VMD Tcl script that draws the C-alpha trace (Angstrom):
set ca {
  {0.04 -0.02 0.24}
  {1.55 3.39 -1.00}
  {1.05 6.46 1.25}
  {0.54 9.59 0.29}
  {3.68 12.02 0.03}
  {2.69 15.01 1.91}
  {6.07 17.21 1.60}
  {7.92 18.75 -1.14}
  {10.94 16.73 -0.33}
  {8.85 13.35 -0.27}
  {7.77 13.90 -3.63}
  {11.04 14.90 -5.07}
  {12.58 11.68 -3.29}
  {9.76 9.64 -4.79}
  {10.21 11.17 -8.28}
  {14.06 10.76 -8.34}
  {13.71 7.12 -6.93}
  {11.55 6.58 -9.98}
  {13.57 8.40 -12.37}
  {16.45 6.37 -11.28}
  {14.74 3.16 -11.63}
  {13.57 4.27 -15.08}
  {16.76 5.24 -16.37}
  {18.72 1.74 -14.81}
  {15.96 -0.37 -16.75}
  {16.24 1.72 -19.98}
  {20.17 1.79 -19.75}
  {20.00 -1.87 -19.54}
  {17.77 -2.37 -22.54}
  {20.30 -0.09 -24.55}
  {23.03 -2.06 -23.68}
  {20.86 -5.30 -24.26}
  {20.28 -3.96 -27.86}
  {23.81 -3.49 -28.32}
  {24.89 -6.85 -26.96}
  {22.13 -8.35 -29.16}
  {23.36 -6.77 -32.39}
  {26.84 -7.95 -31.75}
  {26.30 -11.51 -30.54}
  {27.30 -10.71 -26.89}
  {25.67 -12.16 -23.40}
  {25.22 -10.00 -20.59}
  {28.23 -11.14 -18.99}
  {30.37 -10.19 -22.11}
  {28.70 -6.71 -22.08}
  {29.51 -6.35 -18.42}
  {33.01 -7.05 -19.03}
  {33.40 -4.64 -21.87}
  {31.89 -1.86 -19.55}
  {34.42 -2.93 -16.64}
  {37.49 -2.65 -19.32}
  {35.82 0.59 -20.81}
  {35.79 2.17 -17.28}
  {39.05 0.82 -15.93}
  {40.62 2.70 -19.46}
  {38.92 5.86 -18.87}
  {40.10 5.95 -15.08}
  {43.67 5.38 -16.64}
  {44.08 1.96 -14.87}
  {43.57 -0.77 -17.29}
  {41.97 -3.94 -15.60}
  {43.72 -7.39 -15.08}
  {41.97 -10.68 -15.81}
  {41.80 -11.00 -12.24}
  {40.10 -7.90 -11.14}
  {37.84 -8.50 -14.09}
  {36.80 -11.75 -12.46}
  {36.39 -10.18 -9.30}
  {34.14 -7.42 -10.30}
  {32.28 -9.82 -12.39}
  {32.01 -12.66 -9.51}
  {33.23 -15.30 -11.95}
  {35.71 -18.19 -11.63}
  {39.25 -17.67 -12.92}
  {38.26 -20.66 -15.45}
  {35.26 -18.42 -16.78}
  {37.08 -15.13 -16.98}
  {39.57 -16.81 -19.39}
  {36.89 -18.09 -21.48}
  {35.20 -14.69 -21.58}
  {38.38 -12.93 -22.25}
  {39.21 -15.79 -25.13}
  {35.73 -15.01 -26.66}
  {35.69 -11.37 -26.39}
  {39.44 -11.24 -27.91}
  {38.64 -13.44 -30.91}
  {35.45 -11.36 -31.74}
  {37.62 -8.28 -31.92}
  {36.35 -6.56 -28.86}
  {39.36 -6.24 -26.49}
  {42.92 -7.20 -26.80}
  {45.72 -8.39 -24.27}
  {48.75 -6.22 -23.61}
  {51.65 -7.15 -21.29}
  {52.26 -4.47 -18.56}
  {55.42 -2.34 -19.67}
  {56.77 -2.20 -16.15}
  {55.83 -6.11 -15.09}
  {55.81 -8.30 -18.07}
  {54.11 -10.97 -15.96}
  {50.86 -9.04 -15.72}
  {48.06 -8.88 -18.27}
  {46.12 -5.88 -19.06}
  {42.90 -5.62 -20.99}
  {42.17 -3.14 -23.53}
  {39.23 -1.97 -25.83}
  {40.31 -3.32 -29.25}
  {40.39 -1.06 -32.23}
  {37.24 -2.89 -33.80}
  {35.34 -3.23 -30.54}
  {35.77 0.58 -29.70}
  {34.69 1.34 -33.06}
  {31.59 -0.67 -32.79}
  {30.71 0.91 -29.82}
  {31.48 4.42 -30.92}
  {28.82 3.56 -33.96}
  {26.03 2.31 -31.77}
  {26.52 4.73 -28.93}
  {27.45 8.07 -30.49}
  {23.64 9.30 -30.93}
  {23.20 8.82 -27.40}
  {26.37 10.68 -26.31}
  {25.11 13.42 -28.53}
  {21.83 13.40 -26.67}
  {23.78 13.32 -23.43}
  {25.48 16.18 -24.34}
  {22.67 18.28 -25.21}
  {21.08 17.41 -22.07}
  {24.15 18.37 -19.96}
  {24.58 21.67 -21.89}
  {20.92 22.81 -20.31}
  {22.97 22.90 -16.78}
  {25.42 25.07 -15.41}
  {28.68 23.98 -13.88}
  {27.63 24.31 -10.28}
  {24.65 22.17 -11.04}
  {26.61 19.55 -12.87}
  {28.83 19.32 -9.60}
  {25.72 18.64 -7.54}
  {24.50 16.11 -10.00}
  {27.72 14.70 -10.20}
  {28.27 14.19 -6.32}
  {24.44 12.80 -6.23}
  {25.35 10.06 -8.91}
  {28.59 9.26 -7.39}
  {27.23 8.70 -3.90}
  {23.97 6.78 -5.32}
  {26.49 4.45 -7.58}
  {28.44 3.71 -4.31}
  {25.42 2.99 -2.33}
  {24.16 0.39 -5.24}
  {27.64 -0.96 -5.24}
  {27.68 -1.48 -1.37}
  {24.54 -3.29 -1.75}
  {25.34 -5.34 -4.48}
  {28.38 -6.39 -2.63}
  {26.30 -7.38 0.59}
  {24.17 -9.35 -1.57}
  {26.79 -11.29 -3.39}
  {28.33 -11.92 0.22}
  {25.33 -13.30 1.62}
  {24.54 -15.77 -1.38}
  {25.42 -19.26 -0.77}
  {28.73 -20.40 -1.69}
  {27.20 -22.87 -4.24}
  {25.66 -20.11 -6.09}
  {29.16 -18.02 -6.46}
  {31.35 -18.16 -9.42}
  {28.57 -18.95 -11.87}
  {29.35 -17.40 -15.41}
  {25.89 -15.49 -15.25}
}
mol new
graphics top color blue
foreach p $ca { graphics top sphere $p radius 0.5 }
foreach p [lrange $ca 0 end-1] q [lrange $ca 1 end] { graphics top cylinder $p $q radius 0.2 }
display resetview
């Protein structure tokens, strides 16, 4: 049963929560459309996002970190990387400092496919952001960063609470 929202804050919180939920669902659908178009499964897509995020931060991801982030076994992450590399989405490079260390990067072909698909969305995003001043964007950035931290903390708690037998699945 829903209770009536009386205050302006309660109404705003409810609307923001609904907007976040809708955005997450819509973003997931866009991601699935890209994945389906290129023969990728959800784990493949999550791996590509992890590789891209790490590269944006200037800290390329290792296979071990990718497995931890996706919560999959080392054997599954090896098969995943092999599959994505054969399809031209990622490449493996040796770390220039520690040659034993393997780093994962977006391959040129994979980056081109992603650019072609997501460029129109990027233009739409840029257009929306242009409507906001720098101070407003700083508030939005802080809010989104904190919301993302909150969601990841919940995800990690849920993962930790799962029975051992369900961990390490390729999902």
